[in-house]
N, C-alpha and C positions, 0 to 999 in steps of 0.2 A: 656140537660144541657149544650150540647156542644154549641149548638143554641143560648142560651140565652146571655153566653158569648162572643161569636165574636162580636156583636151589641154592645155591652158594650163597649168592646177594642177598636172597630171604632169611636166609640164619644171621647173616651180619646184622643185618638189621632187627630182627628180635633180640637177639643179642645186645646192639647198645640200646635198644629201651630199656630192657631189662637193669642193665648195667646203670643207666641213670634212674630207676627207680629203687635201685638198691641204696644210693646216697638220699634219696628223697624220704622224708616223715610221714607216715598213714597216723593219722590221730583219732582213736577211737572214744565215743563218749556214750555217756549210759541214753538210751529214744535217741539217737541221732544215729544218721548212717557214717559210714566212714570217708575221714575227708582227707585229700592228699595233700600236702602242705610242701613247698619248694624249700630246698635247703637254707637254711638260716632263717626261715621266715618261720619256724615253730614255736611256741609259745616258751618261756624260758621262766626257771623255777630256780629257788634256792638261797642262801645267805647273802651275803655281801662278798663274804670269801670265796663261794661258788660262782657267783656271778662274774668275778674279777679274773678269776682261775679260767672261763669259757671264754672273756675277752682276751687275755693272752694268748690259750691256747688256738684261735682263730686267727689272731694276727700272724703266728707262726707260720700258718697254715696258708695265710694268705689269703682271709677272706675276712677282708675289712668290713665288710657289709654288716658280717656276724659280729665281729666283734665290737663295732659300734652298738647294735642293738644290747651286747650282753650289759657293755659299759651303760648305757641309757637307763638299761630297766635297775640296773643299782642302783644311779642317782636316785631315780623315783621313786622306787621302794625302799629305799634305806640312805634315804636325804645325809641321816646323821652320824652315818658310821663313817669311821676314817680314812675309806678308802675312797668314799665320793669324790670331794675335791678335785683328787689325781684323777677319777673315773674322767667326771666330767670334762675336764682340761684333755684327756686321750680323746674323746670322744670329739672335741671340735678339733685337735690336728688332724684326727684320720678323716672328720667331713672334709677338710681342706685338701686331704689327699685326694679321694673321692671326686674332688671339683665340686663340691656339695657347700657352693661357698655362703650361702645365703643362710643356713641352717649352722656352718661353721662359725659365723659371728652371731650368732644369737647362744651358740654352745661356749663361746667367750665370753658372753653378755652374763650368761647365768651363771660362769663361775666368779666374776667380776662382783656380780650383785648380793649371789648367795654365800661365796666362800669370800672374803675379802681380806682372812687374815692367809690365806693359802700363800704358799712361796710363789705359787705360778700366777699371782697377781699379773706383776707389770707385764709377763709373758702375754697372759692373755690380752690386756689393754693392746698390745702390740696386736697380735693377732687381727683384733676387730680394725685396728688403723688399717691394717694390712689389704683384708678385703674392702676396706670403705674404697682406697686408694685402687686398685682394682677395679672398681666399678666408675669409679671417677673418670679413670684415663678409659673409660670407653667400654669396658666388659657389656657384652650383652644378655638381657636377661633372657631366659629360656621359657619355652609352654609346650610339653610335651616334646623337651627336646629339641626344640626348635627357635634358633631365636630370631623373637618380634622387636626386641626395645632394649635403648638403654634407661635406665634409671637413678636419675638423681637424686629423687627424694626419698630414694634407699639408702643412695650413699649417705644423705643428710642426715637419715636416720640413725645409720652406724656412729658419723662422726660427735653428734646431738649426743649420743651414749656415751660415746669415750669422754667429752667435754664433762658429762654429768657426774658418772660415776668416778674420774680422777681428773676435777678440777685443777689442781697443781701439778700434773705428772707433766712427763717427759714431753708426748705428743697432743697435749691440749690446745697449744698457740695456732700448731699447725690442722687440727682438725677442724678450729675454729675457720683459721682460713678455707682451708678445703670448701666450706660451706659455704663461704664467700664465693668459691671459683663452681662448686653444682650449679647454686641459683644465676650463676654469670652466664654461665653456657646456657642454662632454663631462659636466657632472657628475663627473669627474675632482678632486674637491675636495683628497684626498691633494696630487696631482702639482700640483694649483694653488697651494694651499701654498707646496709647495716652491720653485716656478717664482720666484712675486711675493717669498719670503724670500731665493733668490739676488739679486737685484734689489737689494733693501735690503743685503744682507754686500758684494755685488761693486760696488754704484754706488751709494753712499749721499749722495755729491754731485749725481747727476743728478737733475735735476727729476722724470722719471717714478720716483725714489724713494717719494714722498710716494704718490704713487696706488699704489703696491704692498703699500703699509704700511695703506693705508687698505682696500684689498683682502682683508688678511686680518682684519684685524675683524669685516668685512661678513661673510666667508663664515662667520666663527664666531657671528656677530648671526642669521644665517640659521637656522643652524642651532639656537640659543638660544631662536627664535622659536617652536618647534617643538614646545615643552614646558617643564613645571615642572623636570623630573627630571633634565634637560643639566644639571647644575651646572658640568658640564667646559667645557662650550662657553659659557657666558656669563661664565665665570669667565677662559678664552683671547680671548673677545671685548673685555673690561673690559681685560685687559694690555695689547692688540694697540690700542684706541684711546686708552688712556693715553700707551702710547709715541707715536702717532701727534701728540695734541694737544702732547708736548714736543718732539719734533724739530722740528714743522712747524705751530708756531702761528700764523702769519702766511696758510697756506695755504687756499685758497677753501674746502677741503671741512675746516677747522677748527670752524666752528660747527654743522656736520652730526653732526661725532664726538662733539663736545659733547652732542648730543641724545642721540644712540646712547648714551651713556654715562649718560644723565638715566633714559632707558629702561631699560637697563639695571640699574639701581639701582631705580625704583621695580620691575622683574619680580622683583628678587630682596626686596622689601620685601612684594610680595603672596604670593608664596613663601611666607615667614614667616608672616605671616598665615594664611594657608591652614594650615601647620603646626599655628599655634597652637589655630587652631578645631578643627583634628583632635582634639589631645588635650584640648580643653575639651568637645567633643561624647562623648570616652572617659572624661571625668570625673577624665583625669589633670591635675589643676588645677594641681598646682605645675610639672610640664612646661610645659601654656600660657603659664604665665604667665614664664617664662622665654624663651620665644618671642614673646609679646608685649610686653617689653621689647625683646629683637632687633629689633621693627618700628620702635619707639619711636628705638630709636639707630639704625637706619639712616635715618630719613626721620622726622623731628621734625612736622615740618609736614603731614607729608600726611594723608588723610583716614583712612587706616589708622593709622596713630599716634593721633588723635584717640579712635578706636571701640577701638582697644588698652588706651588709658587706662582709658577710661569702662568698661571690660570687669575691668580689672585690680582698679577699686573695687568694681564688684560681685563678686567673688569672696572679694573682703575683708570683705562684708557677710556674705553668704553662708557662708564656711567659717571664717572669720578667720584672721586676721596668719601665725599659728602653723602653720597647715596648708599655707600655700603658701611656707613656707621650704624650702630645698632639705633634704636629708637629711643631710650632713654638717652645718648649724647644728644642726637638732636633737641630734646626738651631741653637737658641742659644747658645747650648753647643759645636758647630762647631765652630761658630765665635771666642768662647773665649780660644778655642784649639789654633786657627789662630792668636789669637789678639796678643801673647808674640813674636812670631817672625817678624811681619808685624810693631810691634810699634817696634823692634831693625833696623830692617832696615828703620825708615824712620829718615829723619834727624832732630834733636829736636825743627827745627824752624819748622816744617810742622806739629810736635804733639802738639806744644803750640798753632797753630794757629786752631788749631778744635773748632767749637761750637757747642754749642747745639742743633742748626739745623740735624746736624749729628747723633745722637742721637738716636735707633732704635722706632717705634711706638711700644704703648702697645700691648701686646698679644690679639686677640680677645678669648671671652670665651666658642666657642666649635670650634671644629676641621670644617673647614670650608672645608675641602677638600674633605669629604665625603656627601653621598646625605642627603638630611630628611627624616626621618623616615614617612611612608604613612600617621600614623595618624595626624601628624603638617598641618593641613591647616590653609592656611588664614584664619583670622577673615571676618566676614560680618557683616555688619550693617541692617541686617534686623531682625525683628522679628520672632521669630521660629514659626512654625508649630507644633499642640500639636502633642506628639509622641505618638504613641500606645505599643510602646517597656515595658513591666514593668521592675520597678528594681528590682534586685535580692535582697532575702530574707535578707541578712546580712546588707543589708543599713539601714538607720531609714527613716520611712515614711511621710513624709512633709503633713500640713494639711493645705488646702485653706480656705480664708476667708467664713463666712457660707452667704450663697445668699439671694437674696433679691426677686420682685415680677417683672414679665413681662405686656408685651403690644398689644393692641388690632388692629382692625382694624380701619382706619380712617372714625371719623363718622363725621355726618352731621349736621352744628349748626345749633342753635336754630330757 
């Protein structure tokens, strides 16, 4: 029984091999050995109409790779033929079907750039945008079929092509916004802020402009939440959210923007309270009172405000009201005491000849004789780096705008 099965198995294997070869192509060239070419890989020839027919036949047979090859050959060899624009667009569609997304994006771009009067122009723009958002959402790039990384840079390239080729199109504002999202994912906050600001400046009436303005505030807020020393980030975040609430008061994100502003105000109050405690501990009571009063001014009903009032009363009882007055106030008091005797000794003519230029300058708002607190660093204009420090559990959590999709590799043109 065993000897009967082996010959049958051998004959079946040989039959399968020859059946496969029967569909393959054997290419003969003068002076060269016969070369085996896999099905669909053989050299194509013919005029545009013949190549188009080959592509359609291959599609009907389900051989999409062969169809893509026929359409691409048509476009490459007969770019000015009437069938070329449609063949280029069909190439992109089929590449997208076989999940060759990067080449699909490049083929869509080819249609837009080479055949701008094509009736499929808008569909080609939409195809590029669709592939770009796919990669923005986390589509992995592949090397030899193995996923190895996401590529925000490729997504940016696709969205930039959409903006360049259709600057007033349906998807242009969204593509600009998605560039910001891609850069924000990369942690490139400078580039993200520029992209979002471009949306607000160039497309102020587009609904996506509201999301762009919110994201500007959110990036700065994320940096400000990293520590009390980043005064510039907090101020920029506050300005961005104030602009958002002013421009888009009916937006669904307006309540969150207002909550973020409250968070920033509280953060500033806590920062001022910490500075006051620093001076208090160093026994610079005059400076401490200045910052305690700042806390009271910033958030009158806050817990920090009540603590500040209580501490000011304790300091008054401890060192007296006079010791807590600013330095310029003490100087003014001395001048007032010396003024009557000086006025009496002056001739009447000299008193009447005094002018307004002799009046003292208005006092400064803070005690300049004391060193600035360590937490008051100068503002910087650079965009922040994303902060790894989590926000305390007592503060409200800010929510970013939902993300879109991302990018691929540079694809070969048809």
